N, C-alpha and C positions, 0 to 999 in steps of 0.2 A: 508668557508672563510679561506685563508692561515693564519697560526698562527701569522706571523709578522704583517700582515694587521690588524688582530683582536686586537693585542696588541697595535698597533699605534692608532687605532680608540678609544680604551679604554683609552689610555693615553691622547689623545686630548679631549675626553669627560670630563675627570677629570680636565684637564687644563681649559677648558671652564667654568666648574662649579666654579673653583677657581676665574676666572676672574669675573664671575657674582656675586660672593660673595663680591668682592671689589666694582664693579660698581653699584650694588644694582638696578636691573631693576625695582623693585617695587617703589622705591623712584623716579626713573626717570619717571615712568608712572604718578605718582602723580604730579610731577613738570610739566610734559607736559600737563596734564589736566588743571592745574591752569593757565598755559600760554595760553592755547586754550581759556579759559574763558576770560582772559585779552584781547586777540587779538580780541575777538568779541565785546568788549566795544568800541563804536565809539569815546569816549573821549580820548582813547589812541592815536588815529591818529592825535590829535592836535599837538603832539610832534613826528615828523617824525623820528628823530634819535632814540628815545626810542622805537617807534613802530618797527623799523627795527631791533633793538637789540632783542626785544621779539620774532619776527618772525624767526630771525636767530637761536636763542636758541631753539625754538620749532622745527624747521626743523632739527637741530642737534640731539635733543633727539629722535625724531621720527625715524631718520635715524639709530641711534645707537640701538634702540630697535628692529627695523626691521632687523638690521645686526645680533644681538644676536639670534633672533628667526630663522633667515635664516641659521646660522651656525649650530644650533642644528638639524634642519631639514635635512640639507645637510649631516651631519655626519650619521644620520640614513639611508638616501638614499644610501650613499656610502657603508655602511655595507650590505644593501640589494643587491647592485650591485655586490659585491664580492661573496655573497652567490649564486646569480643567475649565475654568470660566472662559479662557481665551479660545480653547479648541472647540467648545460647544456654544460660544456666544451666550453664556448663561449669566445674566445680570445679577440675579439674587445671590448666586455663588460668589461673584466678584465682590458684591457689597459685604457679604459675610467675611470674606478673606480680608477686606480692608479694615473691618471692625476688629478682627482678630489681630491684625498687624499693629493697629493703634494700641490695643491692650498689651501686646508683647513689648512694644517700645517703652511703655510706661513701667512695666514690671522689670525689664532689664535695666532701665535707668535707676530704679529703686535699688536693685541688687548691686549695681555699680557703686552706689553710695556706701554700702556696707564695706567695700574695700578701703574706704577712707578712715574707717574706725580702727586705727592701730595704735591709739594712745595706751598708756600703761594700764589704765583702769577701764578702758572702753568696753571690754567684753563682759563687764560685771552687770549684775542686776542693779536697778536704780531705787534709791530711797528719796522720796519727794516730800518736802514740807512746804505748806502754803500758809502764809500769815496775812490777815487783813491789815491794811495800812490806813492811810488817811481817807476819811469819807464816811465815818460812822456806820449806821446800819447798812448803807449801800455798799460799803467796803466789805462788811461781813458777808453780805449776800453775794458779792462778786467773788470772794474767796471760795464760797461754796460752788459757784458757777465754774470757777477754774478747776476745782477738784473734779467736777462732773466731766469737763472737757477731757482731762487726762484719763479718767476711768473709762470713758466712752472710747477714746483713742485706743487704749489697751484692749478693750473688748473687741473692737473692730479687727485687731490684729491677732486675736486669740491668745493674748498674754494674761496670765493670772495676776491678780492684784490682792493685796491684803492691807486693810486699814488698821494702823497700830494705835492711833490716838486721834480723838476729835474733841475740840473744845468749842462748845456752842456759844454764840453771842446771845445777849439777853433778848433783843428784839427779833432778830432773824439771822440766818446764816451762821458762819463759823468765824470764831476768832483765830483758830489755827487747826491744822490737820496734818498728820504724817501718815504716809502709806508707801508700800513697796510695789514696784512693777517687777514681777518675778519672771524675767525672760533674759536670756543671754543678749548682750549688747544693748540692753535697755538704757544703761547709763550713758554709753557713747552716743546713742541715738538722741536722748533727751537732754543732755547736759547744756545745750544751747538755750534751753528754756529758762535757765537760771537768770533771775533778775526781776525787775518790777514790771508788772502788767497794768496798764491804765485803761479804765473803762469810762466811757461817756455815754449817758443815757438819761431818759426821763426817770426821776426817782419814784420808786414805788412807795417810799416812806415820807414823801413830802406832800402834805395835803394841798399844796398849791400846784403840784405837778411840774415843778421846775426841773431843769436839766442839772444833773449832778455828775461831778467827776470823782471817781474813787480809785483806789490803788490796792494792789495785793502783791506781796513778794513771794516768789517761787525759788526754792532752794533745791538743787538736785545733787545728790551724793552717790558715790558708788557703795554698794553693800560690802561690808568688810568680810574678809575671808581669813582662815587660820594663818595664812602666810604673812598677814599684815603686822603681827606682833605689836599690838597696841596694849601696853601694860598699864593698868589702872589700879594702883594700890587701894585697898579697902578704906584706909583712913582718909582718902581724898574724895570719898563719895558720901553724901548725905542721902539716906533713903527715907522717904515718906510713903505711907500707905493710906488710902482713902477709898471711899465708895464711888464706883463709877456713876457718872451722871449723863443724862440725855438732854434733849432740847428743853429749855425752860427750867433746867436744874433738877428735873425729875430723876429719881434713883433708878438705875438700870438693874442693879441686883442688891441683895441685902447683906453682902459681906464686904469687908474692906479689902478688895482684890486689886484695885488700881494702884499703880506704883509710880512714884515720881523720884527720879534720880537727879541730884544736883552735884555737878563736878566742882568741888570747892576751888581749885586753883584757877579755873577759867570762868566759872559762873554759868557754864552751860547747863540748861535744865531740860530733861527729857521725861515725857510721861507716856505710859502705855496702859490702856484699859480695855483692850479688845478681847482678852481672855477672862474666864471666870476664876482662873487659878492665879494667885499672887506670884507663885514661883515662875509660871510661864510669862507673866507680864514683866517680871523683873529681868528675866533672860532676854526678852525682846527689847526692853528699854536699854539694857546694857549693850546690845548689838547696835542700836541706834546711836547711843553715846559714843561707841567706838568709831562709828562712821563719821560722826561730827568731829571727833578728835583727829581722825586720819585726814579729813579735809583741812582742818586747821593746820596740821603739820605740813601738808602739801602746799597750802597757801603761803606759809612762812618760808618754805624752801623756794617757792616761785618768786616771792618778794626779794629774797636775797639774790637770786639769779638776775632778776630785773634790775636790781641796784647795780650789780656788776656790769650789766649790759647798758645801763643808762636808760632802761625802759620803765622807770618808776611811774610814769603817768598813764601807762596803758591799762585800761580797765574795761571789761565788757559786761560785768554783772550789775548794770544799773538799769534804767528804764529801757526796755527792749521792744515793747509792742503796744500799739494803741488799738483799742476796740471801740469803735464809735457806732452807736445804735440810733443816735439822734443829734443833729437834724438830718443826717444822711447815714447810709449803711456802708461801713468800711472797716476792715481790719488790716493794719499795715505794720510790718516789722521795720523798726527804725535802722537796723544795721544792714539788712540785705535788700531792702526796698520791695520785697514781696508783699503784695496786697490783694485783697479780694472784696467784692461787694456782697458775696454770699455769706453774710454773717451768721445766718441760721445754721449752715453746714459747719462752720467753725465752732459754734457753741455746742454742736452735737458731736464734737471730737474729730472732725475732718481737718487735721492740721499737718498732714504729711508734707504738703508743699512748703510750709514754713519750716518744719523740722529738717527737711532735706537741704533747703537753702542755708540753714544755720550750720549744718555739718560742713558744707563747702566753705562757708564764711570762716568758721573756726580754723579750718585747715589752711586757708589763705593767710590768716593772721598768725599762723604758727602756734595756735593755742591747742 
């Protein structure tokens, strides 16, 4: 085996061992066994939401354990591939081993990122809200484009998603949308996406074909769990019901099943219209409202700590990334400096490089 290949395989084997020391596969196996036992209990399925949560977590743990075992086996097979190529002077086998080594390097680096996700809420599923900002119809179109980026990113990783609410703009695109990424560590992974995303391109809605700058805001929250204890007295909530609507204001169904909750003390408004049942929509809207109130409480606590530390001016939830499609092609993160000219891939959900750099940046900032 070439010395540099042997050195890299040894380095990756050591890095994988360090990752396993943090992730603790043995603890993961015990948790998976306990969840398997729970999922076999018919009583669990009386609560469909809890049952789905258990099966999602079990599927995640089984997948991670399989991934760890697979990586170790592939490292051993790659070492054998290089030795075979050397002994038989087999160039195709060498090239195949080199390609596999490149894949392993990338996958183990991605796994190492997971070990940085140790914040209080990092292991949670994520709730994402996108709001069109300045830029008129272009901003609404850009808000819809951003939603597609995140939904495609989730699809690429095999993460389930659920859209809770969509408010369509009059001409095109979305005024706002709220959806969940239902995978462990989705919040910790995506929380660096929180902030303003700026798009520059030739406007589809300008009859003179001029360049337009538009903005959309992304809000990333951890999904609330029973342990969060967010009490919301009934007299603090105003409930409105109305008919769900689609693009252009068309009615989606014929009953008043959509629900809007207004939290009177804070003015926070949450809407859900993805289900045909008013009861289900109200329950989902309440969960979203609890997530927003939990985040508000967390921000207030962080502000107090920053004041005590003298860090009052530190803020990272502002403009975070530029997407330029004209006069040149470039997507650049303003905090990490990561950039790419492959804008088509980014628009199709290939944002892992940005997401991983954000995780490292947030860790360095102590956030």
